Phi, psi and omega in degrees: 000140176301141184292334182299338184293334184260002179296138173298149175293143181289153184287146177306133181303139178087343180293322180297322180292319179289328180291320181291317182301318179295317179302319185286322175298316174301321182296323176288304189284327182260326185248002178054046174261138180286160174299314183306317187280341172277339182256350183207159178080197187294328184266010182293149177304126183305328184296336183298332179301329186252358181284126174295157190299326182289322182287323177298322182284329173297316179298317182294323177296316180302308180299315187290323180293315177301313185288325181290331188241027189297312180302315176293318177299323180294320173300313178300310187289327182294330179283332185264352186242133180287322185246019181077175180293129181304128187261351181265002180217089181306333179290326176301315178297310179300319182295323173296316180296317180292318180299308184295323175297324176291317178300314188272335189222354184247148177281066182233127182304137183306316184297321182291320179298320178295306186301314183288328176289325175299315182296321178304320184284321181294335179271008177242125183306312186284336187263348193300325184294342177270007185299319178300315180297313178302318179298317182287319181293315184289329171297321174297323179300318174304325184269322192245351190290323177307314185294324181287330175295316184293335180296327186243020186303328184266012191261358182049047183290340190276011173230153180294143180305327183292327180294310180303316181298316179300310185296319179302317180294321188269321184253351185093152189297314184296316176296324180295318182296318177297323176294314176304320179289323178296322181292345183280349186261148172298140178278162171276182176253118180260144183225141170260122184254148181291318185201164173051067180297322183299323180294320179287333174292320176301308186295328181261010177056047177232206181216158181266127182279164179304327177288352181094354170287153174263130180243130186219152177248026179291145178250174181104179182295119179306321179298343180265359182277152182298138179094346184292305183298327181278000175070034185274349183199162170228157176282128183194122176309147184294330178290318182293344178277352187275324188296322185297339182283347187283353176283344184079213180284115187243012183304123180081359183271158176265117181241132175255129177251101182275147180057053197281323188297144008274000166109018182288319175287324172309313182298318178298317184292315182296317184298327179286355175097012181274160171268103192260132166247118184253123186242132169211151186273344185268113177307317182296321179286325175293323175301316179296317173307314180296323178295320177298313179300317178299313177299323183274359183055044177238160185235139177204149174283133174246142188227124172269117183188157169284114184302324185292340182248350182297130182287320177077169181291153178293333183272000180069190186237153177286332182207146176232134169248123169246113173260077197290146170306143189203180180287348168067022180291352176280348184262006187305330178308314185261345181228067184304337180296338182302320184308316193256359180250340180272152173231157184303323183291350176294329189301325182293320180293324183289320183294330177294316175298315180298325178294319177301313183294322181291316176301316178294321180299324181296321183284338178270356187263136175293158172297135183090349181290162182245132180247124167247121184252136178210154173216156176258050186241150169262003185267125183300328177305329188263001179230270191304308185297320180303315178288320175302316179296316182298318184296321179293318179281337181240089185293345182281357177257148172222150175285134168248105190296148179277133181263149182302326182295343179275349180236050171056034179074011183275081183298336187284350176264008183251127181276168179299336176277343179101015172270171178261134173214107176264154180229156183301336179277356183280163185054053180293154181220147178305328173264113183303330184290343179255008179250173177092163180216157164295148177282117178228147171236139174211145176224146180246127179235145180237140177267125182278000000 
């Protein structure tokens, strides 16, 4: 008999991507694991190794869409379910979320979204009995879902209530709504290029932003894009590329980049001609930083250490950049899991660490040296308040206000005190995928 007769049937196309997406969604919502640890490194999902690039991209879009629109999905499904989402079978819950996300926001035929979600449930022992329910609910979603989404379009359901309340109080309700709307869209891919941004924008079918970053909506493996292997650019949100520029001319100067990994700002400083010392406490992250520098043909001294405890050289540095660990609420565009993994109580722990790093940085800075402090947080305690407290505690420091001309004339991202504050709703574009920035804060201080 031909051996093919006994070969197992091939899996339905697209099911593996959805199974892994369901596992990762469960990892975030049930086990409180970050997307980064599930997608890369030693803790990555084992199924990713055999997933083709096309299915891997689909899986990422599925996960991101579910997490980005989780509040709205909960509203829609609660209206379509008499007894709520089954709580005793996580796979039934993730299958409903993934199916509804495809029907409402992705370019997937409704029948395929329904069928593959039902197959997901059928393949799980605890959830199999809900196959009929999943089928019925998702068919109703295809008919009624869009209207249910429109019902709550203005309610910012896709962010935790504590976050919306904080942003409304600090930025005003209108700005908070604009920020929430910006976070509901897929982000673009931003690149910092070594030179000739217009040429790379053309090659990568993108555009040059006012800040000089190249923005493109190309999908697929970044490593396969033109210029990656040659080290002509690196991935870096346009907002994240601004703080390192606040030092001015640093050619030949000594700059310490505290909490440096994965190395985008280190690369900027090295490209500008500084003698850079990059410090990070994670050996794995420092190894990745070194790989990135090697690809980019840039040099920096790397140190594995806790920056808050690191002794540093006796003569200090001309400049110090602190991209401090924070709640990362400014990165939700690219890391939608942050919305559901962070708690308001996390802010206090982060501000305590930021305070230690700021105090250490003052001791490492030469007289006349420049300190640039930044965080990818939208919470004032981690930005404006942290700098105000430092200036009160350290009379030898003074703020040097940032001028709009230093950030390509974007006066809307400069605060009244002269600090930098970008919001997800900044740099709007008629195509939402080409608009927006990560939320960043940065201040420039000089030691007298």
